[in-house]
PyMOL Python script that loads the backbone (N, CA, C, O; Angstrom):
from pymol import cmd

cmd.read_pdbstr("""\
ATOM      1  N   MET A   1       0.656   8.148 -21.126  1.00  0.00           N
ATOM      2  CA  MET A   1       2.069   7.872 -21.243  1.00  0.00           C
ATOM      3  C   MET A   1       2.268   6.812 -22.319  1.00  0.00           C
ATOM      4  O   MET A   1       1.633   5.758 -22.289  1.00  0.00           O
ATOM      5  N   GLU A   2       3.132   7.092 -23.243  1.00  0.00           N
ATOM      6  CA  GLU A   2       3.391   6.161 -24.328  1.00  0.00           C
ATOM      7  C   GLU A   2       4.555   5.240 -23.959  1.00  0.00           C
ATOM      8  O   GLU A   2       5.571   5.690 -23.430  1.00  0.00           O
ATOM      9  N   ALA A   3       4.398   3.976 -24.239  1.00  0.00           N
ATOM     10  CA  ALA A   3       5.444   3.007 -23.931  1.00  0.00           C
ATOM     11  C   ALA A   3       6.628   3.203 -24.873  1.00  0.00           C
ATOM     12  O   ALA A   3       6.461   3.419 -26.073  1.00  0.00           O
ATOM     13  N   THR A   4       7.810   3.124 -24.307  1.00  0.00           N
ATOM     14  CA  THR A   4       9.014   3.241 -25.124  1.00  0.00           C
ATOM     15  C   THR A   4       9.226   1.952 -25.899  1.00  0.00           C
ATOM     16  O   THR A   4       8.615   0.928 -25.595  1.00  0.00           O
ATOM     17  N   LYS A   5      10.080   2.006 -26.884  1.00  0.00           N
ATOM     18  CA  LYS A   5      10.343   0.800 -27.670  1.00  0.00           C
ATOM     19  C   LYS A   5      10.962  -0.295 -26.801  1.00  0.00           C
ATOM     20  O   LYS A   5      10.754  -1.483 -27.050  1.00  0.00           O
ATOM     21  N   TYR A   6      11.722   0.107 -25.783  1.00  0.00           N
ATOM     22  CA  TYR A   6      12.348  -0.887 -24.906  1.00  0.00           C
ATOM     23  C   TYR A   6      11.302  -1.581 -24.027  1.00  0.00           C
ATOM     24  O   TYR A   6      11.379  -2.785 -23.779  1.00  0.00           O
ATOM     25  N   TYR A   7      10.336  -0.805 -23.568  1.00  0.00           N
ATOM     26  CA  TYR A   7       9.269  -1.393 -22.756  1.00  0.00           C
ATOM     27  C   TYR A   7       8.401  -2.311 -23.598  1.00  0.00           C
ATOM     28  O   TYR A   7       8.014  -3.389 -23.147  1.00  0.00           O
ATOM     29  N   ARG A   8       8.096  -1.897 -24.808  1.00  0.00           N
ATOM     30  CA  ARG A   8       7.303  -2.764 -25.688  1.00  0.00           C
ATOM     31  C   ARG A   8       8.053  -4.067 -25.967  1.00  0.00           C
ATOM     32  O   ARG A   8       7.451  -5.139 -26.008  1.00  0.00           O
ATOM     33  N   LYS A   9       9.357  -3.969 -26.157  1.00  0.00           N
ATOM     34  CA  LYS A   9      10.162  -5.176 -26.388  1.00  0.00           C
ATOM     35  C   LYS A   9      10.128  -6.073 -25.145  1.00  0.00           C
ATOM     36  O   LYS A   9       9.993  -7.292 -25.255  1.00  0.00           O
ATOM     37  N   TYR A  10      10.251  -5.462 -23.969  1.00  0.00           N
ATOM     38  CA  TYR A  10      10.196  -6.207 -22.716  1.00  0.00           C
ATOM     39  C   TYR A  10       8.860  -6.947 -22.598  1.00  0.00           C
ATOM     40  O   TYR A  10       8.833  -8.136 -22.279  1.00  0.00           O
ATOM     41  N   LEU A  11       7.756  -6.243 -22.855  1.00  0.00           N
ATOM     42  CA  LEU A  11       6.447  -6.891 -22.786  1.00  0.00           C
ATOM     43  C   LEU A  11       6.317  -8.018 -23.802  1.00  0.00           C
ATOM     44  O   LEU A  11       5.724  -9.058 -23.513  1.00  0.00           O
ATOM     45  N   ARG A  12       6.869  -7.810 -24.984  1.00  0.00           N
ATOM     46  CA  ARG A  12       6.799  -8.841 -26.013  1.00  0.00           C
ATOM     47  C   ARG A  12       7.569 -10.091 -25.567  1.00  0.00           C
ATOM     48  O   ARG A  12       7.141 -11.214 -25.833  1.00  0.00           O
ATOM     49  N   LEU A  13       8.714  -9.891 -24.884  1.00  0.00           N
ATOM     50  CA  LEU A  13       9.529 -11.025 -24.448  1.00  0.00           C
ATOM     51  C   LEU A  13       8.992 -11.704 -23.192  1.00  0.00           C
ATOM     52  O   LEU A  13       8.976 -12.932 -23.103  1.00  0.00           O
ATOM     53  N   TYR A  14       8.551 -10.899 -22.217  1.00  0.00           N
ATOM     54  CA  TYR A  14       8.214 -11.445 -20.908  1.00  0.00           C
ATOM     55  C   TYR A  14       6.738 -11.336 -20.530  1.00  0.00           C
ATOM     56  O   TYR A  14       6.285 -12.026 -19.616  1.00  0.00           O
ATOM     57  N   GLY A  15       5.995 -10.494 -21.207  1.00  0.00           N
ATOM     58  CA  GLY A  15       4.583 -10.326 -20.904  1.00  0.00           C
ATOM     59  C   GLY A  15       4.356  -9.503 -19.658  1.00  0.00           C
ATOM     60  O   GLY A  15       5.309  -9.131 -18.974  1.00  0.00           O
ATOM     61  N   PRO A  16       3.094  -9.211 -19.354  1.00  0.00           N
ATOM     62  CA  PRO A  16       2.784  -8.433 -18.154  1.00  0.00           C
ATOM     63  C   PRO A  16       3.010  -9.281 -16.906  1.00  0.00           C
ATOM     64  O   PRO A  16       2.815 -10.496 -16.929  1.00  0.00           O
ATOM     65  N   HIS A  17       3.418  -8.640 -15.831  1.00  0.00           N
ATOM     66  CA  HIS A  17       3.704  -9.383 -14.603  1.00  0.00           C
ATOM     67  C   HIS A  17       2.478  -9.579 -13.736  1.00  0.00           C
ATOM     68  O   HIS A  17       2.299 -10.653 -13.162  1.00  0.00           O
ATOM     69  N   PHE A  18       1.631  -8.573 -13.628  1.00  0.00           N
ATOM     70  CA  PHE A  18       0.485  -8.670 -12.733  1.00  0.00           C
ATOM     71  C   PHE A  18      -0.765  -8.900 -13.556  1.00  0.00           C
ATOM     72  O   PHE A  18      -1.478  -7.962 -13.911  1.00  0.00           O
ATOM     73  N   THR A  19      -1.018 -10.160 -13.852  1.00  0.00           N
ATOM     74  CA  THR A  19      -2.151 -10.538 -14.676  1.00  0.00           C
ATOM     75  C   THR A  19      -3.417 -10.637 -13.829  1.00  0.00           C
ATOM     76  O   THR A  19      -3.358 -10.522 -12.605  1.00  0.00           O
ATOM     77  N   LYS A  20      -4.532 -10.845 -14.465  1.00  0.00           N
ATOM     78  CA  LYS A  20      -5.810 -11.025 -13.771  1.00  0.00           C
ATOM     79  C   LYS A  20      -5.734 -12.225 -12.834  1.00  0.00           C
ATOM     80  O   LYS A  20      -6.259 -12.180 -11.722  1.00  0.00           O
ATOM     81  N   GLU A  21      -5.093 -13.281 -13.273  1.00  0.00           N
ATOM     82  CA  GLU A  21      -4.967 -14.478 -12.441  1.00  0.00           C
ATOM     83  C   GLU A  21      -4.146 -14.183 -11.188  1.00  0.00           C
ATOM     84  O   GLU A  21      -4.498 -14.629 -10.097  1.00  0.00           O
ATOM     85  N   LEU A  22      -3.045 -13.427 -11.340  1.00  0.00           N
ATOM     86  CA  LEU A  22      -2.239 -13.068 -10.175  1.00  0.00           C
ATOM     87  C   LEU A  22      -3.006 -12.138  -9.244  1.00  0.00           C
ATOM     88  O   LEU A  22      -2.864 -12.227  -8.024  1.00  0.00           O
ATOM     89  N   CYS A  23      -3.810 -11.257  -9.801  1.00  0.00           N
ATOM     90  CA  CYS A  23      -4.644 -10.371  -8.992  1.00  0.00           C
ATOM     91  C   CYS A  23      -5.633 -11.190  -8.179  1.00  0.00           C
ATOM     92  O   CYS A  23      -5.785 -10.958  -6.980  1.00  0.00           O
ATOM     93  N   ASP A  24      -6.303 -12.139  -8.808  1.00  0.00           N
ATOM     94  CA  ASP A  24      -7.261 -12.993  -8.111  1.00  0.00           C
ATOM     95  C   ASP A  24      -6.586 -13.777  -6.991  1.00  0.00           C
ATOM     96  O   ASP A  24      -7.152 -13.930  -5.908  1.00  0.00           O
ATOM     97  N   PHE A  25      -5.378 -14.274  -7.250  1.00  0.00           N
ATOM     98  CA  PHE A  25      -4.637 -15.025  -6.235  1.00  0.00           C
ATOM     99  C   PHE A  25      -4.281 -14.119  -5.061  1.00  0.00           C
ATOM    100  O   PHE A  25      -4.444 -14.514  -3.907  1.00  0.00           O
ATOM    101  N   ALA A  26      -3.798 -12.910  -5.340  1.00  0.00           N
ATOM    102  CA  ALA A  26      -3.432 -11.974  -4.275  1.00  0.00           C
ATOM    103  C   ALA A  26      -4.652 -11.622  -3.432  1.00  0.00           C
ATOM    104  O   ALA A  26      -4.567 -11.572  -2.205  1.00  0.00           O
ATOM    105  N   VAL A  27      -5.772 -11.381  -4.077  1.00  0.00           N
ATOM    106  CA  VAL A  27      -6.997 -11.043  -3.344  1.00  0.00           C
ATOM    107  C   VAL A  27      -7.461 -12.229  -2.504  1.00  0.00           C
ATOM    108  O   VAL A  27      -7.966 -12.040  -1.398  1.00  0.00           O
ATOM    109  N   SER A  28      -7.299 -13.437  -3.010  1.00  0.00           N
ATOM    110  CA  SER A  28      -7.724 -14.610  -2.244  1.00  0.00           C
ATOM    111  C   SER A  28      -6.940 -14.740  -0.946  1.00  0.00           C
ATOM    112  O   SER A  28      -7.457 -15.275   0.035  1.00  0.00           O
ATOM    113  N   LEU A  29      -5.708 -14.263  -0.923  1.00  0.00           N
ATOM    114  CA  LEU A  29      -4.903 -14.311   0.294  1.00  0.00           C
ATOM    115  C   LEU A  29      -5.314 -13.227   1.285  1.00  0.00           C
ATOM    116  O   LEU A  29      -4.949 -13.293   2.459  1.00  0.00           O
ATOM    117  N   MET A  30      -6.062 -12.242   0.830  1.00  0.00           N
ATOM    118  CA  MET A  30      -6.492 -11.139   1.683  1.00  0.00           C
ATOM    119  C   MET A  30      -7.786 -11.454   2.431  1.00  0.00           C
ATOM    120  O   MET A  30      -8.176 -10.690   3.314  1.00  0.00           O
ATOM    121  N   LYS A  31      -8.444 -12.527   2.114  1.00  0.00           N
ATOM    122  CA  LYS A  31      -9.733 -12.852   2.723  1.00  0.00           C
ATOM    123  C   LYS A  31      -9.537 -13.434   4.115  1.00  0.00           C
ATOM    124  O   LYS A  31      -8.539 -14.097   4.394  1.00  0.00           O
ATOM    125  N   ASP A  32     -10.513 -13.171   4.984  1.00  0.00           N
ATOM    126  CA  ASP A  32     -10.458 -13.724   6.332  1.00  0.00           C
ATOM    127  C   ASP A  32     -11.033 -15.139   6.341  1.00  0.00           C
ATOM    128  O   ASP A  32     -11.310 -15.715   5.289  1.00  0.00           O
ATOM    129  N   ASP A  33     -11.206 -15.686   7.532  1.00  0.00           N
ATOM    130  CA  ASP A  33     -11.701 -17.063   7.667  1.00  0.00           C
ATOM    131  C   ASP A  33     -13.106 -17.242   7.107  1.00  0.00           C
ATOM    132  O   ASP A  33     -13.484 -18.345   6.712  1.00  0.00           O
ATOM    133  N   LYS A  34     -13.883 -16.158   7.073  1.00  0.00           N
ATOM    134  CA  LYS A  34     -15.248 -16.220   6.558  1.00  0.00           C
ATOM    135  C   LYS A  34     -15.277 -16.058   5.037  1.00  0.00           C
ATOM    136  O   LYS A  34     -16.339 -16.170   4.425  1.00  0.00           O
ATOM    137  N   GLY A  35     -14.121 -15.796   4.424  1.00  0.00           N
ATOM    138  CA  GLY A  35     -14.067 -15.605   2.985  1.00  0.00           C
ATOM    139  C   GLY A  35     -14.445 -14.210   2.542  1.00  0.00           C
ATOM    140  O   GLY A  35     -14.811 -13.997   1.387  1.00  0.00           O
ATOM    141  N   GLU A  36     -14.358 -13.254   3.461  1.00  0.00           N
ATOM    142  CA  GLU A  36     -14.739 -11.884   3.160  1.00  0.00           C
ATOM    143  C   GLU A  36     -13.533 -10.959   3.196  1.00  0.00           C
ATOM    144  O   GLU A  36     -12.551 -11.216   3.893  1.00  0.00           O
ATOM    145  N   ILE A  37     -13.625  -9.892   2.442  1.00  0.00           N
ATOM    146  CA  ILE A  37     -12.608  -8.843   2.475  1.00  0.00           C
ATOM    147  C   ILE A  37     -13.248  -7.641   3.158  1.00  0.00           C
ATOM    148  O   ILE A  37     -14.287  -7.150   2.717  1.00  0.00           O
ATOM    149  N   THR A  38     -12.634  -7.176   4.223  1.00  0.00           N
ATOM    150  CA  THR A  38     -13.174  -6.039   4.950  1.00  0.00           C
ATOM    151  C   THR A  38     -12.406  -4.783   4.553  1.00  0.00           C
ATOM    152  O   THR A  38     -11.223  -4.657   4.869  1.00  0.00           O
ATOM    153  N   PRO A  39     -13.062  -3.859   3.868  1.00  0.00           N
ATOM    154  CA  PRO A  39     -12.368  -2.635   3.486  1.00  0.00           C
ATOM    155  C   PRO A  39     -12.100  -1.754   4.699  1.00  0.00           C
ATOM    156  O   PRO A  39     -12.876  -1.746   5.655  1.00  0.00           O
ATOM    157  N   ILE A  40     -10.991  -1.009   4.654  1.00  0.00           N
ATOM    158  CA  ILE A  40     -10.669  -0.073   5.719  1.00  0.00           C
ATOM    159  C   ILE A  40     -10.397   1.295   5.095  1.00  0.00           C
ATOM    160  O   ILE A  40     -10.124   1.406   3.899  1.00  0.00           O
ATOM    161  N   THR A  41     -10.476   2.317   5.919  1.00  0.00           N
ATOM    162  CA  THR A  41     -10.236   3.668   5.430  1.00  0.00           C
ATOM    163  C   THR A  41      -8.733   3.937   5.384  1.00  0.00           C
ATOM    164  O   THR A  41      -7.935   3.180   5.936  1.00  0.00           O
ATOM    165  N   LYS A  42      -8.372   5.010   4.727  1.00  0.00           N
ATOM    166  CA  LYS A  42      -6.964   5.402   4.657  1.00  0.00           C
ATOM    167  C   LYS A  42      -6.426   5.679   6.055  1.00  0.00           C
ATOM    168  O   LYS A  42      -5.291   5.322   6.371  1.00  0.00           O
ATOM    169  N   LYS A  43      -7.246   6.317   6.892  1.00  0.00           N
ATOM    170  CA  LYS A  43      -6.819   6.616   8.258  1.00  0.00           C
ATOM    171  C   LYS A  43      -6.544   5.327   9.043  1.00  0.00           C
ATOM    172  O   LYS A  43      -5.554   5.235   9.770  1.00  0.00           O
ATOM    173  N   GLN A  44      -7.427   4.336   8.891  1.00  0.00           N
ATOM    174  CA  GLN A  44      -7.225   3.057   9.576  1.00  0.00           C
ATOM    175  C   GLN A  44      -5.947   2.377   9.093  1.00  0.00           C
ATOM    176  O   GLN A  44      -5.213   1.790   9.887  1.00  0.00           O
ATOM    177  N   LEU A  45      -5.685   2.459   7.792  1.00  0.00           N
ATOM    178  CA  LEU A  45      -4.470   1.862   7.243  1.00  0.00           C
ATOM    179  C   LEU A  45      -3.233   2.537   7.809  1.00  0.00           C
ATOM    180  O   LEU A  45      -2.277   1.865   8.196  1.00  0.00           O
ATOM    181  N   GLU A  46      -3.248   3.869   7.860  1.00  0.00           N
ATOM    182  CA  GLU A  46      -2.097   4.590   8.406  1.00  0.00           C
ATOM    183  C   GLU A  46      -1.853   4.223   9.859  1.00  0.00           C
ATOM    184  O   GLU A  46      -0.704   4.101  10.282  1.00  0.00           O
ATOM    185  N   GLU A  47      -2.936   4.042  10.638  1.00  0.00           N
ATOM    186  CA  GLU A  47      -2.787   3.638  12.040  1.00  0.00           C
ATOM    187  C   GLU A  47      -2.183   2.240  12.146  1.00  0.00           C
ATOM    188  O   GLU A  47      -1.343   1.989  13.009  1.00  0.00           O
ATOM    189  N   LYS A  48      -2.611   1.333  11.269  1.00  0.00           N
ATOM    190  CA  LYS A  48      -2.060  -0.023  11.282  1.00  0.00           C
ATOM    191  C   LYS A  48      -0.580  -0.015  10.898  1.00  0.00           C
ATOM    192  O   LYS A  48       0.211  -0.770  11.463  1.00  0.00           O
ATOM    193  N   LEU A  49      -0.206   0.828   9.948  1.00  0.00           N
ATOM    194  CA  LEU A  49       1.190   0.895   9.532  1.00  0.00           C
ATOM    195  C   LEU A  49       2.087   1.482  10.621  1.00  0.00           C
ATOM    196  O   LEU A  49       3.260   1.121  10.718  1.00  0.00           O
ATOM    197  N   LYS A  50       1.546   2.381  11.437  1.00  0.00           N
ATOM    198  CA  LYS A  50       2.315   2.961  12.534  1.00  0.00           C
ATOM    199  C   LYS A  50       2.527   1.968  13.664  1.00  0.00           C
ATOM    200  O   LYS A  50       3.530   2.028  14.375  1.00  0.00           O
ATOM    201  N   ALA A  51       1.563   1.040  13.829  1.00  0.00           N
ATOM    202  CA  ALA A  51       1.626   0.078  14.935  1.00  0.00           C
ATOM    203  C   ALA A  51       2.682  -0.985  14.715  1.00  0.00           C
ATOM    204  O   ALA A  51       2.856  -1.866  15.557  1.00  0.00           O
TER     205      ALA A  51
END
""", "prot")
cmd.dss("prot")
cmd.show_as("cartoon", "prot")
cmd.util.cbc("prot")
cmd.orient("prot")
Protein backbone atom coordinates (compact mmCIF):
# COMPACT_ATOMS: atom_id res chain seq x y z
CA MET A 1 0.00 0.00 0.00
CA GLU A 2 1.43 3.33 -1.02
CA ALA A 3 1.09 6.27 1.35
CA THR A 4 -0.96 9.15 0.06
CA LYS A 5 0.49 12.63 -0.06
CA TYR A 6 -1.72 13.58 2.89
CA TYR A 7 -0.41 10.71 5.00
CA ARG A 8 3.18 11.54 4.12
CA LYS A 9 2.52 15.15 5.13
CA TYR A 10 0.97 13.96 8.41
CA LEU A 11 4.02 11.81 9.16
CA ARG A 12 6.34 14.68 8.30
CA LEU A 13 4.46 16.97 10.72
CA TYR A 14 3.70 14.59 13.58
CA GLY A 15 5.85 11.50 13.08
CA PRO A 16 4.87 7.90 13.78
CA HIS A 17 2.71 7.33 16.84
CA PHE A 18 3.74 3.83 17.89
CA THR A 19 7.50 4.00 18.10
CA LYS A 20 9.88 1.32 19.38
CA GLU A 21 10.05 3.14 22.71
CA LEU A 22 6.24 3.14 23.04
CA CYS A 23 6.19 -0.55 22.12
CA ASP A 24 8.75 -1.34 24.83
CA PHE A 25 6.72 0.66 27.37
CA ALA A 26 3.48 -1.14 26.43
CA VAL A 27 5.16 -4.53 26.70
CA SER A 28 6.64 -3.61 30.09
CA LEU A 29 3.11 -3.08 31.39
CA MET A 30 2.15 -6.57 30.21
CA LYS A 31 4.68 -8.35 32.43
CA ASP A 32 3.65 -10.12 35.61
CA ASP A 33 5.28 -9.79 39.03
CA LYS A 34 8.08 -12.14 37.95
CA GLY A 35 8.88 -9.93 34.94
CA GLU A 36 7.66 -12.51 32.45
CA ILE A 37 5.17 -12.39 29.62
CA THR A 38 3.04 -15.50 29.36
CA PRO A 39 1.77 -16.10 25.84
CA ILE A 40 -1.76 -17.43 25.41
CA THR A 41 -3.54 -19.04 22.49
CA LYS A 42 -6.25 -17.37 20.44
CA LYS A 43 -8.81 -19.68 22.04
CA GLN A 44 -7.68 -18.65 25.54
CA LEU A 45 -7.91 -14.99 24.56
CA GLU A 46 -11.44 -15.42 23.21
CA GLU A 47 -12.47 -17.14 26.46
CA LYS A 48 -11.01 -14.27 28.50
CA LEU A 49 -12.83 -11.70 26.36
CA LYS A 50 -16.15 -13.52 26.86
CA ALA A 51 -15.69 -13.58 30.65
